[in-house]
Chimera marker file (.cmm) of the C-alpha trace (Angstrom):
<marker_set name="trace">
<marker id="1" x="-0.172" y="0.031" z="0.230" r="1" g="1" b="0" radius="0.5"/>
<marker id="2" x="1.421" y="3.628" z="-1.052" r="1" g="1" b="0" radius="0.5"/>
<marker id="3" x="0.879" y="7.126" z="0.450" r="1" g="1" b="0" radius="0.5"/>
<marker id="4" x="-2.731" y="7.026" z="2.862" r="1" g="1" b="0" radius="0.5"/>
<marker id="5" x="-3.609" y="3.647" z="2.560" r="1" g="1" b="0" radius="0.5"/>
<marker id="6" x="-4.142" y="3.749" z="-1.852" r="1" g="1" b="0" radius="0.5"/>
<marker id="7" x="-3.006" y="1.043" z="-4.119" r="1" g="1" b="0" radius="0.5"/>
<marker id="8" x="0.831" y="1.516" z="-4.978" r="1" g="1" b="0" radius="0.5"/>
<marker id="9" x="0.213" y="2.420" z="-8.806" r="1" g="1" b="0" radius="0.5"/>
<marker id="10" x="-1.528" y="5.573" z="-7.911" r="1" g="1" b="0" radius="0.5"/>
<marker id="11" x="0.203" y="8.342" z="-9.054" r="1" g="1" b="0" radius="0.5"/>
<marker id="12" x="0.679" y="12.222" z="-9.591" r="1" g="1" b="0" radius="0.5"/>
<marker id="13" x="-2.542" y="11.736" z="-11.987" r="1" g="1" b="0" radius="0.5"/>
<marker id="14" x="-4.599" y="10.819" z="-10.361" r="1" g="1" b="0" radius="0.5"/>
<marker id="15" x="-4.262" y="13.078" z="-6.829" r="1" g="1" b="0" radius="0.5"/>
<marker id="16" x="-4.959" y="15.890" z="-10.157" r="1" g="1" b="0" radius="0.5"/>
<marker id="17" x="-7.724" y="14.194" z="-11.044" r="1" g="1" b="0" radius="0.5"/>
<marker id="18" x="-9.263" y="13.849" z="-7.718" r="1" g="1" b="0" radius="0.5"/>
<marker id="19" x="-8.348" y="17.693" z="-7.043" r="1" g="1" b="0" radius="0.5"/>
<marker id="20" x="-10.207" y="18.484" z="-9.962" r="1" g="1" b="0" radius="0.5"/>
<marker id="21" x="-12.975" y="16.099" z="-9.376" r="1" g="1" b="0" radius="0.5"/>
<marker id="22" x="-13.456" y="17.863" z="-5.892" r="1" g="1" b="0" radius="0.5"/>
<marker id="23" x="-12.789" y="21.317" z="-7.181" r="1" g="1" b="0" radius="0.5"/>
<marker id="24" x="-15.722" y="21.299" z="-9.313" r="1" g="1" b="0" radius="0.5"/>
<marker id="25" x="-17.915" y="20.087" z="-6.465" r="1" g="1" b="0" radius="0.5"/>
<marker id="26" x="-18.504" y="15.914" z="-7.473" r="1" g="1" b="0" radius="0.5"/>
<marker id="27" x="-19.883" y="13.704" z="-4.229" r="1" g="1" b="0" radius="0.5"/>
<marker id="28" x="-16.516" y="12.013" z="-2.602" r="1" g="1" b="0" radius="0.5"/>
<marker id="29" x="-18.342" y="8.491" z="-3.340" r="1" g="1" b="0" radius="0.5"/>
<marker id="30" x="-18.402" y="9.789" z="-7.558" r="1" g="1" b="0" radius="0.5"/>
<marker id="31" x="-15.247" y="10.379" z="-7.110" r="1" g="1" b="0" radius="0.5"/>
<marker id="32" x="-13.883" y="7.338" z="-5.971" r="1" g="1" b="0" radius="0.5"/>
<marker id="33" x="-16.289" y="5.517" z="-8.888" r="1" g="1" b="0" radius="0.5"/>
<marker id="34" x="-14.808" y="7.097" z="-11.667" r="1" g="1" b="0" radius="0.5"/>
<marker id="35" x="-11.595" y="6.921" z="-10.529" r="1" g="1" b="0" radius="0.5"/>
<marker id="36" x="-12.025" y="3.079" z="-10.944" r="1" g="1" b="0" radius="0.5"/>
<marker id="37" x="-13.565" y="3.883" z="-14.449" r="1" g="1" b="0" radius="0.5"/>
<marker id="38" x="-11.253" y="6.497" z="-16.014" r="1" g="1" b="0" radius="0.5"/>
<marker id="39" x="-8.166" y="4.601" z="-14.952" r="1" g="1" b="0" radius="0.5"/>
<marker id="40" x="-8.115" y="1.144" z="-15.157" r="1" g="1" b="0" radius="0.5"/>
<marker id="41" x="-5.028" y="-0.593" z="-13.036" r="1" g="1" b="0" radius="0.5"/>
<marker id="42" x="-7.551" y="0.803" z="-10.241" r="1" g="1" b="0" radius="0.5"/>
<marker id="43" x="-10.333" y="-0.943" z="-11.457" r="1" g="1" b="0" radius="0.5"/>
<marker id="44" x="-10.017" y="-3.761" z="-8.732" r="1" g="1" b="0" radius="0.5"/>
<marker id="45" x="-8.288" y="-2.481" z="-6.095" r="1" g="1" b="0" radius="0.5"/>
<marker id="46" x="-10.251" y="-0.895" z="-2.485" r="1" g="1" b="0" radius="0.5"/>
<marker id="47" x="-10.187" y="2.218" z="-2.318" r="1" g="1" b="0" radius="0.5"/>
<marker id="48" x="-12.080" y="4.314" z="0.445" r="1" g="1" b="0" radius="0.5"/>
<marker id="49" x="-14.227" y="6.932" z="0.974" r="1" g="1" b="0" radius="0.5"/>
<marker id="50" x="-11.413" y="7.767" z="4.150" r="1" g="1" b="0" radius="0.5"/>
<marker id="51" x="-8.199" y="6.471" z="1.763" r="1" g="1" b="0" radius="0.5"/>
<marker id="52" x="-9.694" y="9.601" z="-0.557" r="1" g="1" b="0" radius="0.5"/>
<marker id="53" x="-10.625" y="12.351" z="2.544" r="1" g="1" b="0" radius="0.5"/>
<marker id="54" x="-7.509" y="12.043" z="3.186" r="1" g="1" b="0" radius="0.5"/>
<marker id="55" x="-5.637" y="11.776" z="0.301" r="1" g="1" b="0" radius="0.5"/>
<marker id="56" x="-7.210" y="15.660" z="-0.431" r="1" g="1" b="0" radius="0.5"/>
<marker id="57" x="-6.726" y="17.166" z="2.305" r="1" g="1" b="0" radius="0.5"/>
<marker id="58" x="-2.803" y="16.653" z="2.322" r="1" g="1" b="0" radius="0.5"/>
<marker id="59" x="-3.361" y="17.578" z="-1.547" r="1" g="1" b="0" radius="0.5"/>
<marker id="60" x="-5.665" y="20.571" z="-0.218" r="1" g="1" b="0" radius="0.5"/>
<marker id="61" x="-2.678" y="21.294" z="2.279" r="1" g="1" b="0" radius="0.5"/>
<marker id="62" x="0.852" y="20.796" z="0.019" r="1" g="1" b="0" radius="0.5"/>
<marker id="63" x="0.452" y="24.200" z="-1.672" r="1" g="1" b="0" radius="0.5"/>
<marker id="64" x="-0.123" y="22.688" z="-5.313" r="1" g="1" b="0" radius="0.5"/>
<marker id="65" x="-2.028" y="24.533" z="-7.897" r="1" g="1" b="0" radius="0.5"/>
<marker id="66" x="-3.732" y="20.140" z="-8.475" r="1" g="1" b="0" radius="0.5"/>
<marker id="67" x="-7.305" y="22.480" z="-7.567" r="1" g="1" b="0" radius="0.5"/>
<marker id="68" x="-7.009" y="25.210" z="-9.863" r="1" g="1" b="0" radius="0.5"/>
<marker id="69" x="-8.167" y="23.236" z="-13.003" r="1" g="1" b="0" radius="0.5"/>
<marker id="70" x="-11.134" y="22.299" z="-11.727" r="1" g="1" b="0" radius="0.5"/>
<marker id="71" x="-11.636" y="25.742" z="-9.591" r="1" g="1" b="0" radius="0.5"/>
<marker id="72" x="-11.407" y="27.650" z="-13.636" r="1" g="1" b="0" radius="0.5"/>
<marker id="73" x="-14.043" y="25.074" z="-14.889" r="1" g="1" b="0" radius="0.5"/>
<marker id="74" x="-15.796" y="25.749" z="-11.688" r="1" g="1" b="0" radius="0.5"/>
<marker id="75" x="-16.416" y="29.511" z="-11.481" r="1" g="1" b="0" radius="0.5"/>
<marker id="76" x="-17.116" y="29.010" z="-15.235" r="1" g="1" b="0" radius="0.5"/>
<marker id="77" x="-19.452" y="26.814" z="-14.683" r="1" g="1" b="0" radius="0.5"/>
<marker id="78" x="-20.645" y="29.336" z="-12.258" r="1" g="1" b="0" radius="0.5"/>
<marker id="79" x="-20.636" y="32.717" z="-14.554" r="1" g="1" b="0" radius="0.5"/>
<marker id="80" x="-22.418" y="30.792" z="-16.993" r="1" g="1" b="0" radius="0.5"/>
<marker id="81" x="-25.040" y="29.888" z="-14.889" r="1" g="1" b="0" radius="0.5"/>
<marker id="82" x="-25.618" y="33.345" z="-13.357" r="1" g="1" b="0" radius="0.5"/>
<marker id="83" x="-25.249" y="35.218" z="-16.804" r="1" g="1" b="0" radius="0.5"/>
<marker id="84" x="-28.442" y="32.653" z="-17.433" r="1" g="1" b="0" radius="0.5"/>
<marker id="85" x="-30.179" y="33.629" z="-15.336" r="1" g="1" b="0" radius="0.5"/>
<marker id="86" x="-29.438" y="37.719" z="-15.752" r="1" g="1" b="0" radius="0.5"/>
<marker id="87" x="-30.835" y="36.865" z="-19.356" r="1" g="1" b="0" radius="0.5"/>
<marker id="88" x="-33.983" y="34.570" z="-17.595" r="1" g="1" b="0" radius="0.5"/>
<marker id="89" x="-35.010" y="37.461" z="-15.534" r="1" g="1" b="0" radius="0.5"/>
<marker id="90" x="-34.367" y="40.221" z="-18.098" r="1" g="1" b="0" radius="0.5"/>
<marker id="91" x="-36.845" y="38.584" z="-20.576" r="1" g="1" b="0" radius="0.5"/>
<marker id="92" x="-38.868" y="38.030" z="-17.934" r="1" g="1" b="0" radius="0.5"/>
<marker id="93" x="-38.866" y="41.671" z="-17.305" r="1" g="1" b="0" radius="0.5"/>
<marker id="94" x="-38.822" y="42.305" z="-20.879" r="1" g="1" b="0" radius="0.5"/>
<marker id="95" x="-41.953" y="39.758" z="-21.760" r="1" g="1" b="0" radius="0.5"/>
<marker id="96" x="-44.431" y="41.306" z="-18.242" r="1" g="1" b="0" radius="0.5"/>
<marker id="97" x="-43.580" y="44.869" z="-20.049" r="1" g="1" b="0" radius="0.5"/>
<marker id="98" x="-44.929" y="44.245" z="-23.013" r="1" g="1" b="0" radius="0.5"/>
<marker id="99" x="-47.991" y="42.755" z="-21.680" r="1" g="1" b="0" radius="0.5"/>
<marker id="100" x="-48.097" y="46.388" z="-19.696" r="1" g="1" b="0" radius="0.5"/>
<marker id="101" x="-47.662" y="48.216" z="-23.022" r="1" g="1" b="0" radius="0.5"/>
<marker id="102" x="-50.199" y="45.888" z="-24.905" r="1" g="1" b="0" radius="0.5"/>
<marker id="103" x="-52.904" y="46.196" z="-22.111" r="1" g="1" b="0" radius="0.5"/>
<marker id="104" x="-52.361" y="49.824" z="-21.618" r="1" g="1" b="0" radius="0.5"/>
<marker id="105" x="-53.006" y="49.952" z="-26.407" r="1" g="1" b="0" radius="0.5"/>
<marker id="106" x="-55.370" y="47.562" z="-25.672" r="1" g="1" b="0" radius="0.5"/>
<marker id="107" x="-57.701" y="50.092" z="-23.035" r="1" g="1" b="0" radius="0.5"/>
<marker id="108" x="-56.535" y="52.951" z="-25.187" r="1" g="1" b="0" radius="0.5"/>
<marker id="109" x="-58.400" y="52.196" z="-27.906" r="1" g="1" b="0" radius="0.5"/>
<marker id="110" x="-61.707" y="50.893" z="-25.702" r="1" g="1" b="0" radius="0.5"/>
<marker id="111" x="-61.482" y="54.070" z="-24.915" r="1" g="1" b="0" radius="0.5"/>
<marker id="112" x="-61.029" y="55.923" z="-28.428" r="1" g="1" b="0" radius="0.5"/>
<marker id="113" x="-63.951" y="53.304" z="-29.209" r="1" g="1" b="0" radius="0.5"/>
<marker id="114" x="-66.226" y="54.455" z="-26.754" r="1" g="1" b="0" radius="0.5"/>
<marker id="115" x="-65.518" y="57.405" z="-27.288" r="1" g="1" b="0" radius="0.5"/>
<marker id="116" x="-65.834" y="57.420" z="-31.176" r="1" g="1" b="0" radius="0.5"/>
<marker id="117" x="-69.190" y="55.639" z="-30.773" r="1" g="1" b="0" radius="0.5"/>
<marker id="118" x="-71.406" y="57.817" z="-27.869" r="1" g="1" b="0" radius="0.5"/>
<marker id="119" x="-69.877" y="60.767" z="-30.519" r="1" g="1" b="0" radius="0.5"/>
<marker id="120" x="-71.652" y="58.434" z="-33.567" r="1" g="1" b="0" radius="0.5"/>
<marker id="121" x="-74.935" y="58.402" z="-31.299" r="1" g="1" b="0" radius="0.5"/>
<marker id="122" x="-74.718" y="61.946" z="-30.735" r="1" g="1" b="0" radius="0.5"/>
<marker id="123" x="-74.858" y="62.414" z="-33.729" r="1" g="1" b="0" radius="0.5"/>
<marker id="124" x="-77.603" y="60.372" z="-34.725" r="1" g="1" b="0" radius="0.5"/>
<marker id="125" x="-79.358" y="61.984" z="-31.873" r="1" g="1" b="0" radius="0.5"/>
<marker id="126" x="-78.573" y="65.217" z="-33.098" r="1" g="1" b="0" radius="0.5"/>
<marker id="127" x="-76.563" y="66.822" z="-30.822" r="1" g="1" b="0" radius="0.5"/>
<marker id="128" x="-73.316" y="67.929" z="-31.475" r="1" g="1" b="0" radius="0.5"/>
<marker id="129" x="-71.194" y="70.844" z="-29.601" r="1" g="1" b="0" radius="0.5"/>
<link id1="1" id2="2" r="1" g="1" b="0" radius="0.2"/>
<link id1="2" id2="3" r="1" g="1" b="0" radius="0.2"/>
<link id1="3" id2="4" r="1" g="1" b="0" radius="0.2"/>
<link id1="4" id2="5" r="1" g="1" b="0" radius="0.2"/>
<link id1="5" id2="6" r="1" g="1" b="0" radius="0.2"/>
<link id1="6" id2="7" r="1" g="1" b="0" radius="0.2"/>
<link id1="7" id2="8" r="1" g="1" b="0" radius="0.2"/>
<link id1="8" id2="9" r="1" g="1" b="0" radius="0.2"/>
<link id1="9" id2="10" r="1" g="1" b="0" radius="0.2"/>
<link id1="10" id2="11" r="1" g="1" b="0" radius="0.2"/>
<link id1="11" id2="12" r="1" g="1" b="0" radius="0.2"/>
<link id1="12" id2="13" r="1" g="1" b="0" radius="0.2"/>
<link id1="13" id2="14" r="1" g="1" b="0" radius="0.2"/>
<link id1="14" id2="15" r="1" g="1" b="0" radius="0.2"/>
<link id1="15" id2="16" r="1" g="1" b="0" radius="0.2"/>
<link id1="16" id2="17" r="1" g="1" b="0" radius="0.2"/>
<link id1="17" id2="18" r="1" g="1" b="0" radius="0.2"/>
<link id1="18" id2="19" r="1" g="1" b="0" radius="0.2"/>
<link id1="19" id2="20" r="1" g="1" b="0" radius="0.2"/>
<link id1="20" id2="21" r="1" g="1" b="0" radius="0.2"/>
<link id1="21" id2="22" r="1" g="1" b="0" radius="0.2"/>
<link id1="22" id2="23" r="1" g="1" b="0" radius="0.2"/>
<link id1="23" id2="24" r="1" g="1" b="0" radius="0.2"/>
<link id1="24" id2="25" r="1" g="1" b="0" radius="0.2"/>
<link id1="25" id2="26" r="1" g="1" b="0" radius="0.2"/>
<link id1="26" id2="27" r="1" g="1" b="0" radius="0.2"/>
<link id1="27" id2="28" r="1" g="1" b="0" radius="0.2"/>
<link id1="28" id2="29" r="1" g="1" b="0" radius="0.2"/>
<link id1="29" id2="30" r="1" g="1" b="0" radius="0.2"/>
<link id1="30" id2="31" r="1" g="1" b="0" radius="0.2"/>
<link id1="31" id2="32" r="1" g="1" b="0" radius="0.2"/>
<link id1="32" id2="33" r="1" g="1" b="0" radius="0.2"/>
<link id1="33" id2="34" r="1" g="1" b="0" radius="0.2"/>
<link id1="34" id2="35" r="1" g="1" b="0" radius="0.2"/>
<link id1="35" id2="36" r="1" g="1" b="0" radius="0.2"/>
<link id1="36" id2="37" r="1" g="1" b="0" radius="0.2"/>
<link id1="37" id2="38" r="1" g="1" b="0" radius="0.2"/>
<link id1="38" id2="39" r="1" g="1" b="0" radius="0.2"/>
<link id1="39" id2="40" r="1" g="1" b="0" radius="0.2"/>
<link id1="40" id2="41" r="1" g="1" b="0" radius="0.2"/>
<link id1="41" id2="42" r="1" g="1" b="0" radius="0.2"/>
<link id1="42" id2="43" r="1" g="1" b="0" radius="0.2"/>
<link id1="43" id2="44" r="1" g="1" b="0" radius="0.2"/>
<link id1="44" id2="45" r="1" g="1" b="0" radius="0.2"/>
<link id1="45" id2="46" r="1" g="1" b="0" radius="0.2"/>
<link id1="46" id2="47" r="1" g="1" b="0" radius="0.2"/>
<link id1="47" id2="48" r="1" g="1" b="0" radius="0.2"/>
<link id1="48" id2="49" r="1" g="1" b="0" radius="0.2"/>
<link id1="49" id2="50" r="1" g="1" b="0" radius="0.2"/>
<link id1="50" id2="51" r="1" g="1" b="0" radius="0.2"/>
<link id1="51" id2="52" r="1" g="1" b="0" radius="0.2"/>
<link id1="52" id2="53" r="1" g="1" b="0" radius="0.2"/>
<link id1="53" id2="54" r="1" g="1" b="0" radius="0.2"/>
<link id1="54" id2="55" r="1" g="1" b="0" radius="0.2"/>
<link id1="55" id2="56" r="1" g="1" b="0" radius="0.2"/>
<link id1="56" id2="57" r="1" g="1" b="0" radius="0.2"/>
<link id1="57" id2="58" r="1" g="1" b="0" radius="0.2"/>
<link id1="58" id2="59" r="1" g="1" b="0" radius="0.2"/>
<link id1="59" id2="60" r="1" g="1" b="0" radius="0.2"/>
<link id1="60" id2="61" r="1" g="1" b="0" radius="0.2"/>
<link id1="61" id2="62" r="1" g="1" b="0" radius="0.2"/>
<link id1="62" id2="63" r="1" g="1" b="0" radius="0.2"/>
<link id1="63" id2="64" r="1" g="1" b="0" radius="0.2"/>
<link id1="64" id2="65" r="1" g="1" b="0" radius="0.2"/>
<link id1="65" id2="66" r="1" g="1" b="0" radius="0.2"/>
<link id1="66" id2="67" r="1" g="1" b="0" radius="0.2"/>
<link id1="67" id2="68" r="1" g="1" b="0" radius="0.2"/>
<link id1="68" id2="69" r="1" g="1" b="0" radius="0.2"/>
<link id1="69" id2="70" r="1" g="1" b="0" radius="0.2"/>
<link id1="70" id2="71" r="1" g="1" b="0" radius="0.2"/>
<link id1="71" id2="72" r="1" g="1" b="0" radius="0.2"/>
<link id1="72" id2="73" r="1" g="1" b="0" radius="0.2"/>
<link id1="73" id2="74" r="1" g="1" b="0" radius="0.2"/>
<link id1="74" id2="75" r="1" g="1" b="0" radius="0.2"/>
<link id1="75" id2="76" r="1" g="1" b="0" radius="0.2"/>
<link id1="76" id2="77" r="1" g="1" b="0" radius="0.2"/>
<link id1="77" id2="78" r="1" g="1" b="0" radius="0.2"/>
<link id1="78" id2="79" r="1" g="1" b="0" radius="0.2"/>
<link id1="79" id2="80" r="1" g="1" b="0" radius="0.2"/>
<link id1="80" id2="81" r="1" g="1" b="0" radius="0.2"/>
<link id1="81" id2="82" r="1" g="1" b="0" radius="0.2"/>
<link id1="82" id2="83" r="1" g="1" b="0" radius="0.2"/>
<link id1="83" id2="84" r="1" g="1" b="0" radius="0.2"/>
<link id1="84" id2="85" r="1" g="1" b="0" radius="0.2"/>
<link id1="85" id2="86" r="1" g="1" b="0" radius="0.2"/>
<link id1="86" id2="87" r="1" g="1" b="0" radius="0.2"/>
<link id1="87" id2="88" r="1" g="1" b="0" radius="0.2"/>
<link id1="88" id2="89" r="1" g="1" b="0" radius="0.2"/>
<link id1="89" id2="90" r="1" g="1" b="0" radius="0.2"/>
<link id1="90" id2="91" r="1" g="1" b="0" radius="0.2"/>
<link id1="91" id2="92" r="1" g="1" b="0" radius="0.2"/>
<link id1="92" id2="93" r="1" g="1" b="0" radius="0.2"/>
<link id1="93" id2="94" r="1" g="1" b="0" radius="0.2"/>
<link id1="94" id2="95" r="1" g="1" b="0" radius="0.2"/>
<link id1="95" id2="96" r="1" g="1" b="0" radius="0.2"/>
<link id1="96" id2="97" r="1" g="1" b="0" radius="0.2"/>
<link id1="97" id2="98" r="1" g="1" b="0" radius="0.2"/>
<link id1="98" id2="99" r="1" g="1" b="0" radius="0.2"/>
<link id1="99" id2="100" r="1" g="1" b="0" radius="0.2"/>
<link id1="100" id2="101" r="1" g="1" b="0" radius="0.2"/>
<link id1="101" id2="102" r="1" g="1" b="0" radius="0.2"/>
<link id1="102" id2="103" r="1" g="1" b="0" radius="0.2"/>
<link id1="103" id2="104" r="1" g="1" b="0" radius="0.2"/>
<link id1="104" id2="105" r="1" g="1" b="0" radius="0.2"/>
<link id1="105" id2="106" r="1" g="1" b="0" radius="0.2"/>
<link id1="106" id2="107" r="1" g="1" b="0" radius="0.2"/>
<link id1="107" id2="108" r="1" g="1" b="0" radius="0.2"/>
<link id1="108" id2="109" r="1" g="1" b="0" radius="0.2"/>
<link id1="109" id2="110" r="1" g="1" b="0" radius="0.2"/>
<link id1="110" id2="111" r="1" g="1" b="0" radius="0.2"/>
<link id1="111" id2="112" r="1" g="1" b="0" radius="0.2"/>
<link id1="112" id2="113" r="1" g="1" b="0" radius="0.2"/>
<link id1="113" id2="114" r="1" g="1" b="0" radius="0.2"/>
<link id1="114" id2="115" r="1" g="1" b="0" radius="0.2"/>
<link id1="115" id2="116" r="1" g="1" b="0" radius="0.2"/>
<link id1="116" id2="117" r="1" g="1" b="0" radius="0.2"/>
<link id1="117" id2="118" r="1" g="1" b="0" radius="0.2"/>
<link id1="118" id2="119" r="1" g="1" b="0" radius="0.2"/>
<link id1="119" id2="120" r="1" g="1" b="0" radius="0.2"/>
<link id1="120" id2="121" r="1" g="1" b="0" radius="0.2"/>
<link id1="121" id2="122" r="1" g="1" b="0" radius="0.2"/>
<link id1="122" id2="123" r="1" g="1" b="0" radius="0.2"/>
<link id1="123" id2="124" r="1" g="1" b="0" radius="0.2"/>
<link id1="124" id2="125" r="1" g="1" b="0" radius="0.2"/>
<link id1="125" id2="126" r="1" g="1" b="0" radius="0.2"/>
<link id1="126" id2="127" r="1" g="1" b="0" radius="0.2"/>
<link id1="127" id2="128" r="1" g="1" b="0" radius="0.2"/>
<link id1="128" id2="129" r="1" g="1" b="0" radius="0.2"/>
</marker_set>
C-alpha cells in the first residue's frame, strides 16, 4: 500500500484527477467510482472514502496547483449559470413590460372606440357641440 493506504500504482495523474473533481464539487463517492472507471489499473483495488478524504486533505495543504484547473472550470460554470439566470430575468421583465404596454394600448383603443361610439350616437340624435 502507498500513501494514505492508496494502492502502490497511485500517482500524480490520479492526484490531479481527484483534486479537479473535488474542485468541481463532485461527491466523493462519485469520485471513487470515476477514478476506477478512468484508470483501469485501479479498477480492482480498494479505494475507500477515508483514503480519498485523507489524500484530498493532504493535496489541499501541500501548496500545489492541482485544484486550480477544477476551480477555473467551476468558476466558468457558475459564471455561465449566473449569466443565464440574469438573461432569463431580463427576458421575463421585458415580457412583463410588453404585456403591460399591450394592455395599455388595448385599453386606450377601447376608450377611443367608446368615444367614437358616443359621438356617433350624438350625431344620430342630432346633438353636436
